[in-house]
C-alpha positions as CSV (number, residue, x, y, z in Angstrom):
1,M,73.3,3.8,25.9
2,N,72.9,6.3,23.3
3,N,70.1,5.2,20.7
4,P,71.5,6.1,16.7
5,L,68.2,7.0,16.5
6,I,67.3,10.3,18.3
7,A,69.2,12.5,15.2
8,P,66.9,11.1,12.3
9,I,63.8,10.7,14.9
10,L,64.4,14.5,15.8
11,T,65.0,15.7,12.0
12,M,61.5,14.2,11.7
13,L,60.1,16.0,14.1
14,K,61.8,19.3,12.8
15,A,59.9,18.8,9.7
16,Q,56.9,18.1,10.9
17,P,56.1,21.3,13.2
18,H,52.4,19.5,13.9
19,G,53.3,16.0,14.7
20,L,53.6,12.7,13.8
21,K,52.5,9.5,14.6
22,E,55.0,6.4,15.8
23,F,53.5,4.3,12.4
24,D,54.3,7.4,10.7
25,I,58.0,7.2,12.3
26,L,58.5,3.6,11.7
27,K,57.9,3.8,7.9
28,S,60.5,6.4,7.6
29,L,63.2,4.8,10.0
30,Q,62.9,1.4,8.1
31,G,63.0,3.3,4.7
32,Q,66.2,4.6,5.6
33,F,67.7,2.0,7.4
34,P,67.4,-1.6,6.1
35,E,69.1,-2.8,8.9
36,F,66.0,-1.4,11.4
37,S,64.4,-4.4,9.6
38,Q,66.2,-7.2,10.6
39,L,66.4,-7.1,14.3
40,A,64.3,-10.6,15.0
41,D,63.4,-13.3,12.6
42,D,60.0,-13.0,14.9
43,T,57.6,-10.8,13.0
44,N,55.9,-10.0,16.7
45,L,59.6,-9.7,18.3
46,Q,60.7,-7.5,15.3
47,L,57.4,-5.0,15.6
48,F,58.5,-5.4,19.9
49,R,62.2,-3.9,19.1
50,Q,61.2,-1.3,16.3
51,H,59.1,0.3,18.9
52,F,60.9,-0.2,21.8
53,L,64.5,1.8,20.0
54,I,61.7,4.5,18.9
55,M,60.0,4.7,22.1
56,N,63.1,4.9,23.5
57,A,65.3,7.3,21.5
58,L,61.8,9.5,21.8
59,Y,62.4,9.6,25.9
60,Q,66.1,10.1,25.6
61,L,65.7,13.1,23.4
62,Q,62.6,14.4,25.3
63,S,64.7,14.5,28.2
64,Q,67.7,16.1,26.6
65,L,65.9,18.6,24.7
66,W,63.5,19.7,28.0
67,Q,66.9,19.3,30.7
68,E,69.5,22.0,27.3
69,D,67.0,23.8,25.5
70,N,64.1,23.9,27.8
71,L,61.7,22.5,25.2
72,M,59.0,20.0,25.1
73,L,58.8,16.4,23.5
74,S,55.2,15.6,24.1
75,I,55.2,11.9,23.2
76,E,51.0,11.2,23.3
77,A,49.7,7.3,21.6
78,T,48.4,10.0,18.5
79,Q,50.8,12.8,18.2
80,I,54.4,13.4,18.9
81,R,55.8,16.7,18.3
82,L,57.9,19.1,19.7
83,L,56.8,22.4,21.9
84,S,58.7,25.6,22.7
85,A,58.4,27.5,25.6
86,K,55.3,29.6,24.5
87,H,53.2,27.0,23.8
88,L,53.8,25.1,27.6
89,S,51.1,26.5,29.7
90,S,52.3,27.1,33.7
91,S,50.5,23.5,34.6
92,N,53.3,21.8,31.6
93,T,56.4,23.5,33.0
94,T,57.6,20.5,35.4
95,S,60.9,18.3,34.5
96,V,59.8,15.7,32.4
97,N,60.7,13.2,35.8
98,N,57.2,14.6,37.6
99,S,55.2,14.0,34.4
100,P,52.5,11.5,34.4
101,D,54.2,9.0,32.0
102,A,57.9,8.7,33.8
103,K,57.2,5.0,34.6
104,L,56.4,4.6,31.0
105,A,59.5,6.9,30.2
106,A,61.6,4.5,33.0
107,Y,60.4,1.5,31.3
108,Y,61.9,2.8,27.8
109,L,65.0,4.1,28.7
110,D,66.2,0.9,30.6
111,W,68.1,-1.3,28.0
112,N,68.0,-4.2,29.9
113,E,63.8,-4.1,29.2
114,Y,65.1,-4.4,25.4
115,E,67.7,-7.2,26.1
116,K,66.0,-9.3,28.0
117,T,62.1,-9.5,26.3
118,D,62.1,-13.0,24.1
119,E,59.8,-13.9,21.9
120,A,58.1,-15.7,24.5
121,D,57.8,-12.6,26.6
122,V,56.4,-11.0,23.9
123,V,53.5,-13.3,23.5
124,R,52.4,-13.6,27.1
125,L,52.2,-9.3,26.8
126,L,49.8,-9.9,23.4
127,D,48.6,-12.5,25.3
128,S,47.5,-10.2,28.2
129,F,46.5,-7.6,26.2
130,Y,44.1,-9.7,24.4
131,N,42.7,-10.9,27.3
132,G,41.9,-8.0,29.3
133,V,40.0,-6.8,26.0
134,C,38.1,-9.4,25.9
135,H,36.5,-10.1,29.4
136,S,35.4,-13.7,30.2
137,G,31.5,-12.6,30.7
138,D,32.3,-10.7,27.1
139,R,33.0,-14.1,25.6
140,R,30.2,-16.0,26.8
141,S,27.7,-13.3,25.9
142,A,29.7,-13.6,22.3
143,L,29.3,-16.9,22.9
144,K,25.0,-16.9,23.2
145,T,25.1,-14.0,20.2
146,L,26.9,-16.7,17.8
147,E,24.7,-19.1,19.1
148,L,27.3,-21.3,19.3
149,T,27.4,-24.2,22.8
150,E,30.8,-25.3,22.3
151,E,33.2,-23.1,25.3
152,N,35.9,-23.6,23.0
153,P,34.9,-23.7,19.5
154,S,37.4,-23.6,17.0
155,K,38.7,-20.3,14.0
156,G,36.6,-22.4,11.9
157,R,33.7,-23.3,13.7
158,I,33.4,-19.4,14.6
159,K,33.5,-18.5,11.5
160,Q,30.9,-20.9,9.9
161,Q,28.7,-19.8,12.6
162,Y,29.0,-16.2,12.0
163,R,28.9,-16.6,8.3
164,K,24.9,-18.3,8.4
165,L,24.0,-16.1,10.8
166,A,25.0,-12.4,9.1
167,Q,23.2,-14.2,5.8
168,Q,20.4,-13.9,8.1
169,Y,20.8,-10.9,9.2
170,H,22.1,-8.8,7.3
171,P,20.7,-5.6,6.3
172,D,21.0,-5.9,3.0
173,R,18.4,-8.5,2.5
174,G,15.8,-7.3,5.2
175,G,17.6,-8.2,8.3
176,D,18.4,-5.9,11.5
177,Q,21.3,-3.9,11.1
178,A,21.8,-3.8,15.2
179,I,21.8,-7.7,15.9
180,F,24.0,-7.8,12.4
181,I,26.7,-5.6,14.0
182,S,26.3,-7.8,17.2
183,L,27.1,-10.3,15.2
184,R,30.2,-8.9,14.0
185,E,31.6,-8.1,17.4
186,A,30.8,-11.3,18.7
187,Y,32.9,-12.8,15.8
188,E,35.7,-10.0,16.1
189,Q,36.1,-11.0,20.3
190,L,35.8,-15.2,19.7
191,M,38.4,-14.5,17.1
192,L,41.4,-13.0,19.3
193,Q,40.6,-15.7,21.3
194,A,40.8,-18.6,19.1
195,H,43.9,-21.0,19.1
196,I,43.3,-22.9,15.4
């Protein structure tokens, strides 16, 4: 299926030779096409679908530009930009299918992935991400840092304990900055995993 976002994204890339961030593309598309912000009722599913459509367009464009024009579309986490042949080193001139992100490209080029992903799938993806960021050993350490004895404290309890200790260790009140930062790190980690 041809993605209708290919042409507008190519126009954006031509206008920004130093590259764009995916967020820039997202904001521009939302401004140009109101229906792009109406892909789902659920906020997380909406964002997934917008991201998927952008990445699908980018990977289709990457393949087309390489095959037809010998241009490389660099798709990186922090920057997306077109590279002409003179900017490519000999190590970068392998085909798109042999690139390290070929699996990622295959995922985004598969429309079934877009169609079959629902709200529950997005929640599982996000939970998997959050759990990967917050390892169980780190959780125990975070609980200890905030002096919490409960195994699964509520968000309210975490916030209450953080505020109590933050007042005690805040650098502006003569407290230790390293301890204060550790408290904040523990707070952020536990709040990601807390449910209520």
